[in-house]
N, C-alpha and C positions, 0 to 999 in steps of 0.2 A: 542499411542499418535497421535496428529494431523499431517497431511501432509500439509505444508504451502508453497505457492508460493510467493516469493518476486519479484517485478518487478522494475527494475532500468533503468535509462537512460544509453545509451552506453558510455557516458562521463559526467563528472562533476555532478554525483549524490552526495548527501550530506552524507559523510562518517558516521557521528554519527547517522543519521537517519536510516541507513542500519545496521551498525555493532552492535549497542546497542540492538535493538529489536531481531535481528537475534541471537546474542549470548545468550540472556536471554532465548529465545525459545529453542535453541539447548541444553542449559544446563539443561532445564527442560525435555529433552528427545524427543522433537518434531523434525520431519524431515523437513528440510528447503531446498528448491530448488530455484535457482535464474534464472529469465528470463530477457532478454533484446533483443533489435533489432539487436544486434551483439553477436553471440555465440563465444566468445573468451575471452581474458583477457580484462577487462575494468577498468577504474580508476576513483576514486572519486575526488572531489574538493581538498581534502587534501592528494591525492596520494594513498589512500587505494585501493588495488588490489582485484578484484573479478573475479573468473572464472565462466562465465555465462554458464549454463547447457542447456538452452532451449530457443528457439525463441517463442515469443507469439503466432504465428500462429500454432505452434505444440502442444500447451497446450490443454489437454482434461480436461475440468472443473470437470468432474466426478472423476478424479484422485486426487483431492485436497479437503481439508476441508475449506480452506480460501485463500485469496489473500491480499497482502500488497503492496501498491504502495509507493515508496520512492521518496522524493522530492529532491530539489537542482536545481541549475541553469540549468543543462542539461535537466531536466524534463520539464522545461517551454515550450520548443519547441515541446513537445509530448502531451501537454494537450488535443489537439483535434485529436490525432493520432487514426485512426480507430482500429488498433490492440489492443491498450490499452483500449479505451472506450468500445470496444466489449467484452473484457475480464471482465471489471468491471460489465457491464450489465449482462453478462452470469452468473457470479458467484452470483450476486444478485438474478437473476431470479431462480437460483437453490437453493436459501436459504442458501448459504454459507456466511461465514464471509468475509466482504469487508472492508479493512482499507486503509487509506492513511494519509500521513503526509506532511505538508508544501505545496509546490507548487503542489504536486501530487493530492491534494484534488480536484483541477480543473478537473482532469480526471473523478472523480465521478460525478461532476456537469455536465460536457459535456456528460456523459453517461446517464444522466437523472434519476439518482437513488437517488438524494438528495431532490427531491420535498417533501415539507411538513415536512422536518426534520431540526433539529439544527445541524450545522456543523461548525467546526473551521478549520483554515489553515493559511497559510502565508497571512498577511494583504494585500499584493500586489495582491492577487487573490480574495479578498472578493467580488468584483463586479461579478466575474465569478460564485462564489458560490451562490450569491443571484440571479443571472440570471438563475441559474439552479433550482430555486424554494426553496432553503433552507434559513433558518434564520441564518445569520452569527453570530457566537459566538466568544467572545474573550477569552474563557476558553482555558487552555492548551490542554485538551482532551475532546472530546464529544463522547458519545455512544448513538446511536439512533437505536434501534433494533439490527440488525446484521451489522450495519455500525459503524465503529470507525474512527474518524478523530482527528488529532493532529496539533497543531500550527506550530511547526518548531523545529530546533535543540535543543532549550532549553527544549522542551517537550519530547525528545527522551526516557528518563528514565520512565516518567509517561506513555507514549505511550506503552513502552515495558511491563510495569506492567499491564496495561489494557488488552493488547493482551494476556498476560499470564493467566489472570483470565478467559477470554473468551474461550481460547483454553484448559484450564485445564479440562473442562468437556467433551471434545470431544475425543473419542477414535476412531481413524481412522479405517475405514474398509479396508484401503490400506496397513496395516502393514504386 
């Protein structure tokens, strides 16, 4: 099964955008690892607790099959963060799956990997998505090559199902 890196803000990430896809992927047998700027216990907007396993600077792209950036109010301040945009660009350049939901789609735009693609995300960052060269879509989920984007918490289940389909055909060399 695939080895997947989730990236969350160190505070106020959107619980449903993290836990729904994570649990769907884990139940399917995929290995899920969580990264954040703080390697400790972190909490979501609705008090969901996550034990962060790795700092973004310590991630080796070759050890993973894909990356998923989780939105929420806490992620807004990290849209231009070098560590996060560098990870998005590196995963993309290595041909890995790159996904984001809600405000975290801004990271993909700032990383320069949405040029010429259709992408969706939280309406509040539609200008950032368009400035990154993408056509903003109001769909719940958009798949453009190896990039998957989703609107927000209301799309968490559809996002999880799209991720499941994409990762279903990936047998990780890291097992």
